[in-house]
N, C-alpha and C positions, 0 to 999 in steps of 0.2 A: 252745523254752521250753516248748511243751506238753507234751514228754516229761518234763520236770523238775516241771511241775506235778503231773503223775499220779504221779510217785513219791512227791512229798510228801505228798500226797493217802492213800498207802497206807501212811505211816509210823505206826508204832504211837504215838510221842511226837508227838502233835500240836500240842503246845506248843513243842518244837524246830522243828517244821516251819513253825509262825507265825513264828518267830524267823528261820528260812531266807528266808521268803518276802518278810518287810520289808527284810531286807538286799539280797535279789535287786533289790527294787523300787527301793530307794535307788540301786544300782549303774545300772539302767536310766534312772533319772532325770538321774544324772549324764552318763552317756556315751551318751545316746541318739543322738547325731550325735558326729561327728569321727573321729578316727583311733584305732585299736586296735593295740596292740603289747604286748610283754611287759616292763613296767615293771620288774619285779623282778629283773632279770639283775645280779648281783653285779659290783661295779666296785672295783679297788683300784689303787694307784699304788706301784711300788719306791721307797724313798728311800735310794739308797747314801748312805753316809757318815755317816748317822745312828747313834748308839751303840745296841747292842742288850743291853738290860735286861729283867728279869722285867717279864712282862704284856705285852712287845711283839709283835705279829705279825710272821712273816718267811715268806720263800720261800727256796728253795735257790738260792744264788747261780748256780752253773753250770749251770742247768737252766732254760733259758728258755721251754721248753714245758710246765713243771710248772706247772698253775694251782692247785694245793693250796696253802693257805695255812696255817701253824702257829702255835701260841702258845707262848711262851717261859715256862715255868714257873720256870725257875733258871739263873743262870749262875755257873758255878764254873771257876776257872783256866783260862780260854780256852775251856770247854766248855758250851755251850748245851744245856738239856733242853727239849725240844720235844714238843707234842702236838698232834692234830688236834682235840681236844676238851679242856678244861681240867679237865672233871669225870671223868676218866678217867685218872690217872696211870700206872696199869700200860700203858699204850699209848706212854709218853715213849721218845723217841729221844734219845741222845747225840750231837750232832754239833758239830763244831768251828766256834766262833763266825766264824772266817773265811769258813766256806762259807755263809754265812747273809746275807740282805740283808733289812733291815726294810721292812715295806709299810704303808701307810695304807689302811684299808678305808673307803670312802665311808659317811657316816652316823655315823662315830664323832666325838667332841669333837676336835678338833687346836688348837694354839695356835702358831700361826706370827709370825714374825719375819724381819725383812729384814738380810740382809749385804751390806753395799757392797762391790761388786767393783773399780769404775772409775769415773770420771767424765770428761766432756768440757765443758768449759767455753769456750764461743764467743761467748756473748752477755752483755750487761750484768748487772752484778752484782745488780741490782734486778729482774732479769725472774724469773719463776717457773722451776721446773725442771720437766723431763720425767723421766719414770722408765720403764727398762726392766727387767722382771723376768723371771729364769728359774726356771720354776716349773710345775708341774701346773695347768694353768689352773683347774680346779674349787677347788684349794685357793686359788689366787690371789685367785679371785672371793670366797671365804669372807673374806680378809683384807680385800678391798676393800670388803665390806659394814661393816667397821668405821670406814674412812678416807672413804669416799665413797658412803655410804648415800643414794640419791634425788639425787644431786649430780651425775651424769654427765649431758651434753648430747647426745651421741652416741657410740654403739657401733657400729663397722663391724668385722665379722669374715667371714673367709674360712675357714671350717671344712673338714674333710674331706670329699671328694665323694663317698665310698664307692663307687669305681668297682668295686670288687672285683680291684684291682691291688696289692693290699697296700700301699695307700698311708695308712693309720692304723692305730693300736693300741688294742684294748680290751683291761684287765686284762694289760698288758705284752705282748699277742699281736697280731702283725699280723692283720688281719680280710681274708680272700679270697673270692672269687666263689663259693667252695663251702660256705661257712659258713651253715648254714641259718637262723640266729638274724641273719645280717648285717644285715638292715634293722630289726629289732628293737634289735639293739645300737646302732646308728647313731641312731636314735629315743630311746633311753634316754639315751645319751651326750649327745645335743644338748638334751633337756628338762631334764636337771638343770642345765646351764649356762645355758639360757635363763631358767630360773626366778630363778637368782641373778642374772643380768643385770637382769631384770624390776624387780629390788629396789633396783638400782643407779641405773636411768633416772630421770630428773626426772619425776615424774608431770605436773607442769603444763605442760612442753613438751620434748620430747626426741625423738629418732629413732634407731631401730635399723636398720641396714643389714646383711643377711646375703646374701652371693653363694653361689651353687650351678650345679650344671649337671644335666642332663637325668635323671640318675640317681635323684636324690632330691628333684626340685624339687617333685614334688605331695605327698609326704610332709611337706616342709618347709613349705609352703603350709598345709596342714591344721594344722600343729603350731602355726605361729604364730597361726592362727586361735583355736585352743583357749588358748594363754598370754597371749594380747593380744585378748581378744573385742571391746573398745569402741574400740581404735585403728583409724585409716584404714590400710589396706594396699594398696600396689601393687608389681606384679612390672614390673621393665624387663629388657628384652631389649637385650645388650650383644653387638656384633659384635666380638670380641677376637681372631679370627685369620682375616683376610679371605680368605687362601689355602684355608682349610679344612682339616679333618683327615679324610682319606677313612677309611671304614669297610665291612667287605664286608657286602654285602647291604643297605648302609643310605644314606640320604642322607649327603653331606658336612656334617659340623658345623662351624658359623663362629662359635657364639653360646655364651654362658653367659646367667645369669640373676641379677638382684639384687632382692630383697625390700626395699622401703621401708616400715618401721613407723612412722608419725607418730602421737606420743603426747600426750595433752592438746590444747593448742592449735597444736602445730608443725605447719607447712605447707612446701611446698617453698620455697626462696628463689628467688627471681627471678634469672636468669643471662642471661649476653650471648648465649649460643650454645644453642639447644634440643636440639642434638646429635643432630639426624636431618636437617633440611634442609639444602639446598646453601648453604654460608655466603656464597658470592658471590651469592647473590639477595637483594633487599633488600625485596620485598614478599610472602613468603609466610606472613605471618602471617593467621590466620582473621580474618572481620570483625571478632569481638569484641575483637581486640588490637590491631586499627588505631590506636586512639588512643594507644597506649604504643609504637609504634615508633619515635619519637622519645624518647631516655632523656635524662630530666631529670638533672642533678647532685643527687645524694643527699646532702643535709644530714642528720647523724645528729641524733637527740634526745638532748638534753642531760641527761636524766634517766636514769640506768642502768636499765636493763628487768630482769626475772629476778625469780624468787621465792628464790633461796639467800641463804643469810647474807652472800655478798660483796655485795650490793646494798642492804644496811639501813645506816642510820645507826650502828648499833651497830659494824659492821664496820670502818667507815673513818670516823669522826666529824669527822675535818678536812676532809671533802668536803660536810659539810651546815652549808651557810650560806645568807643570803638573797641574792636579786638584787631590785635596786630598780628596779621599772619605771614610766616616765611612760606613763600609759593613752593620753594625747593623741596622743603622737607615736608611740606604739606603739614604745618604745624603751627599751633598758636602760641605765641611765645609771651604774650601780655596783653593786659586791656588798659585803655586811657581812662580819664577821669571823665564823669558825667558832665554833660554839657548844660550850661545855664539856659533858661527857658527860651530866651531869645536869641541864642548864639546859633549862628549856620553852621552846620557840620561840614559844609564844603571848604570852609576856611581852615579847618583844623589840619596841621601838619601832620605828614605821615614819616615815622622814623625811616631813616635809608634803607633800602633793601626789603622793605616789609609792604604789605598790603593792609589797607584800614577797611575792616568790615563792619558796616553799619547795619541796625535793626531795620531795613527797609522792606517794605511789603512788594509783592510782585507788581503792583500798579505805581511803585515810587513812593507811596505814602510813609510817612515816619511813625514806625511802631516801636516796638521794645523788646529786650531780650526777656527771657523768663525767669530772671534773678538779678539780684541787685551786684553791683562789681564786686563787693569782697566774697560773697558767695561763688561768685563765677570764679575767682582767683584761687578760693580753697579747691574748688572742683577741679581746676587745671592741674594744681599741684598734686592732687591725689590721682590723677590719669583718668577722671570721670568724663572729660571733653575730647571730642575727636571731630576730625574735619573729613567731610566726604569729599565727593569728585567736584571738578570745575565744570559749572554748564556755560558754555561757550556763547549759548544761544540767548541766554538770560544775563550773562555775564555776572555771574555769582557763585559763590562757594556756599555747600551746606555745612552745618555746624550743628551738631547734636551732642547731647549730654547724657549720663547715665543717672535717671532719678534715684533718689535716695532711698525710695522704698525698695528698688532693686539693689542697692548696694546694702542693704541690710540683709537681703536674701542670700548674701554670700555668707554671712555669719551663721545663719541658719542651715546652711547646705543646700537650699533649695537652687542655687546658682553656684557654678564651679567658676574660680579664678584659674585660668588655663596659662596666663602669663602677662607679659606686657609687649607692646610692639616697640619699635624703634624710637618712638616720641614719647614712652612711657605710659601709654593709653592702656588702661586694662583690656584684656581680652577675657571675656566670659561666656558662657554657655549654661544651660538649663541642665540640672542633674536628673537626666532622664530623656524622653522623647514626649512632653506636652504638644498639644497641637491646637492651632487656631484654625476655625471655622466660620463659614456663615451659617446663622440659626435657620433653621427651616420654617416651613409655614404650619407646621404641626408640633406642638410640645406635648411630650408624654414624659413627665417628671414626677415620681411620688412627691417629691418637695412642693410640687405646685397643689397640694391637695388643701382646699380651702378649710375642709374640718382641722385637720392638726395644726397645719402651720398659719391659719387663719383664725378661728372662732376660739381654739384651744391656748393660741399665743396671746390672744387679746384678753383673754380670761385671766391669764397668769400675769399679766401686766396690771391690769386694772382691777380683777376680783370681780370684775362684772360681765354679763352676757352682752353679745352684739350680734345681731344677724348678719349673717351672710359676709363677713370681712374677706378680703382677698388675703391668699397667702404671701407672706413676706417674701417669698424666694420667687415667685411668679412676677412679683412688681419688680425686684431686683434684677431679674432677666430681662425684662422689657426695658429697664432704664438702662442697662448694660448696652444692650443693642442702639439705645438712644443715644445717649452720652457718655459710653465706657470710654470714648477716646476724648471726651471734653472734661478734664477734671476740674474746671471752673463753671461748669454749667450752672444755670438759673432754672430749676424744675418747679412746674406750677401745677397744683391740684385743686381745682375749684369746685370739686365733689368729693371733699377728704374724707368723710365718714368716720372710721376709726383711727385714721391716720397712718395707714401702713405706707403710703407714699413718703411721708417724712421720714418714717423709720427705715424705709428701704434707701433713702438717700443717705442718711447718716450712716449706716450699716455698709453701703457702698464706698463713702469715703473713707471708714476705718480700714477698708480692704485693702484699697489702692491708693491711700494717702492723698485722697482727692480734697478738694474744699470746695463742693458744690453746695449750692444753697437752694432750700425749700421755700416755697410759699403755700402753705394750706389754706384753704376756705372751705368752712362748714357752717351750717346754720345751727340753731339751738332747738330744733323741732323735737318734739316726743310723739311717741307712735299713737296710732288709734286708740289703741287700749288705754293706754297711758292718760291719754288727754282726757277719755271718759271718765276714768277713775280720779282724776286730780279736779275736774269739774263737779263730780259727785261731791267731793270733799269742800267745795267751796274755793278752789284756787283757779286763778285765770292766767293767761300768758302775761308776762310781765312781773307776776309775783315772784317772790325769790324760792318758793317751794316749787313752782312750775319750772324757773329757768333751771334749777339743780338737777332736774331730771333730763335735760335736752341733751342732744348729741354731742355738742362741742363741751360743755361744762362737765357732763358725766362720763364721756369716752375718750373723745378726742385728745383734750388737753392732760387728762390722768395717764393716757397711753404714751403720748409723746415725751411728758415729764420722767414717766418710768423707764421708758427705752434710754432715754440719755443718762439719767442718774442711778438706773439698776435697782431702782426701790420702788415698791409698790406704794399706791395711796396711803398705806397704813405703816409706811415706813419699813417694812420688811424687805430683805434683798430679794430681787425676783428669781423664781427657781428656772433650773434648767440652763441649757447650753444652746448656743446656736449650732447650725450644720456644720462649721467650721471648728467647732470645739470650744470656742470661746464662751465664758460665764455671760448671760445676760445680766447678771448682777455687776459685772464690772463696768456697765455703762458704755456710752458713745460719747467722745469728746467734741461736743458742739453746745453752741449757745442758741437759745431759742427765745422769742417774746410772744406773748400771747395778747392779742388785740380784740376789742369789739367796736364794729363800724358805727359811728353815730352820723346823725343826719343834722348838719348845721345850718343857722340861718345865713343867708345870703349877705343880709346887710352887715351881721356881726362879723362874716369873715372879710369882707371889703373893708371894714373898719379896725381890723387886725384884733378883733376882740374874741377870736376863737382859735388863737395861736397853739394852745396847748393841743387841741384836738388835730390841727394840721400838721404838727412838728412831726410826729411819727410818718407822715406822708414824705414829706422833705427827706427826712434821714433815710427813708427807702429808695426815694429818687437818686440820692448821691452814693448810694451802694451799701448802707446798712453795715457799715463798719466804724468802729470806735464810737466815741460818746454822741450823744444827741443834744441840739439846742433844744430845748423842753419850754423855755419862758422866754417872753420878751426881756432883753438886758437892758438894764436902765443905764448902761453905758452907750446905747445906741449901736452896738453891734456885739456879734459873738462869734469867735473863731476858736472852738475848743482843742486843747492840746490832744493830740493823739486821733482827731478827726479827720474827715477828708472833706468837709465842706464848711460854710459858714452864712450866715444871716447879717445883712445889713439892715437895721430896723429904721434908722434915722440918716436920710441921705447927707444930713448936713457934718456926720462924721464921715465922709467918703473917704477924704484924704488920709485919715489915720487907717481906716479899714483897708484901704488898697495897698497901703505900704505894708501893713501886716500880712495880708495876702501874698504879696511879692516875696516875703521872707519865708514863706511856707511852702515849699514846692509839692507838698504831699496833698496841697488841696485842690481839688478837680472841680468844685462846683459852688456857686454863691448865690444866694437868694438875696434879691434887692427890692426892698418894700418901698414904693413909690406910686403916687397917684398919676404921675405925668410920666408918659412915654419918652418925651425928650430927656427928662433927668435921668431916668433909666438908661437909655441909650449912652447918655454922657459918662455917666459910672461906668458902664460894662466896658466902654471905650478904654478906660484906662487900666483895665485888669489885664494880668499878663494872657499871652497868647495862649491857647488851650484851656483856660478855666471857663466852664461853661456858666453863663450867667442867664439866671431867670427870674421874670418880673412878678414880683407879688405887688397886688392880688391880681391884677389882670390876668397873669398866665393861668393860674388856678381857677378862676371863676370861667373864662372861655373854655376850660378844657371840658367843664362839667355841662356848660351850655351846650357845646356841639356834640357831647358825649351821648346824646339821646337819639343820633341819627342811627338809620339803618335797623333800627330793633325790630322791625316788622320783615327784614329781610329781603326788602323790595329791589335790592342791589345784589341778590346773591347770585343770580345766573351770571 
């Protein structure tokens, strides 16, 4: 810097020198500490199958090593006129359209949609749906900013490890160990995606988990510190190959790493296994944990937690009702009817001698109980509801319930029913001495072996090999720590690979009766050797023969289908059992839909001509529960039975639509199509309080126009 200061001092234009000094000072202040890399390396992705029109950016289809992008100036009779600089038409080249592939350059507005490819329905009709998306993950994250901004509870990703062995691609080209910009490319690649991920995570309480090996572990740690400076960050060492991977002139490697980033008030959930100590030992807890070595049966809070819209009165008004408490007996004697949407709970009379308990959050906001009134009364009658101590400071009583999964453990003998208290509430305890602990930062479990419980499991499910999949149980243990105490969590993996994260979420739900949702994103790349063989055979990206060999179609989708249905792609029962003894062929009771990301024309979207491709995004934004509005309804509006949202296509039918919404307390969200902001506001004002109104298409288009911000990471510090 001293040399630069000398140069600036000798400049004739000292006004310009002062501007440069100020800019340098700003850069020094923002990047005094942290990791330095080349952020502005260009990145783009090919879009095979997308129409080539004037203004599109393209690459030569049959030149995989050509890094030059061109802009199409015109298309006439199957010929595209292209140039590397739109302002120099003299340099135009005439190229057959069939020889070109469109590309998307990161940082430019894109308007994504989702095309449904397939679905597997193996769970109850009223269960929320999972989603698996075939897409370039940067663009998928942009799309999810529209549907899930600040709503994701956990992100688990296993990104490329950048080993130098051509195991990932940048700008459609495999990165090898000879690339001078190898680490900068990886950091730029990761930062762009982590910045988008940060916008999806719930800032009040969420967890990011990123696995990595020794090649980039230190770079990744610095990057996470820059992007999440206020979060609690810990690194876990996981023994995933007990036999080790021998390396010339190096120690034998047995481990990889996982960074846990705890955001907001998130903290590790307590678990039965600390993942390091010998499970056979009974007293290896440190002194401060001795008081908790005997696990108590965990009754769940009746008040639904969380800060997202699904925990508010507006989301599920039928779950907002009073409980009637006898304070002397410390017992609930009944429950009132749910209130109408606009009814003030303060005006509801309480029976003499009783206290009304409402589902109010600590800040006074109107929440909901965790069950409908009919279910509550059944559990109250069966002795599954209990009242805790009165908190005078907060002026509230605690109410908890025994979950059905624990009630079922009484029948299996895992729980002992020791009696009932004076109010008829069950007294239960574990049969034995199970323990709860905080997991340690070194994990050493045979179940985490990537070979047996990763590679072999994927092959038994799909009949196909896949390099280096995670152990199902290593991912399950990570998710237990992140969302074991959040049975309704939304889990995202945007480096889904073989689909282990989705499988782990479904298996975790089966074990603890949870209703967590997963969203998986993976591209449909083929490996470098496969790509060379396919090109030699005359196939190119976009050909059916090529796409059938990609990760999404060949591995991820078949693995998720097989895990849920319990059948291989050939229709045979999947062999083997899980570690808990249940047959893999028994399947998992979940529903999942498979999508392909589509790139839409802005004008077509704004005119409502691309609704079928945007429809799945609206459904995801509304909660992905129940039926979907898939087409423009000729009646002018749609409000499907059993759904949680509606769409008003014709504001001239607003009065009828609003009446229908008022009669449906289960409706949480409506989309209003209107070119006029004033008309949208007028219609939205007539809707019941608590119904979220979204303006189409203004809301959608604006989301993706601004969705290109921060892709370079300039605001990361």
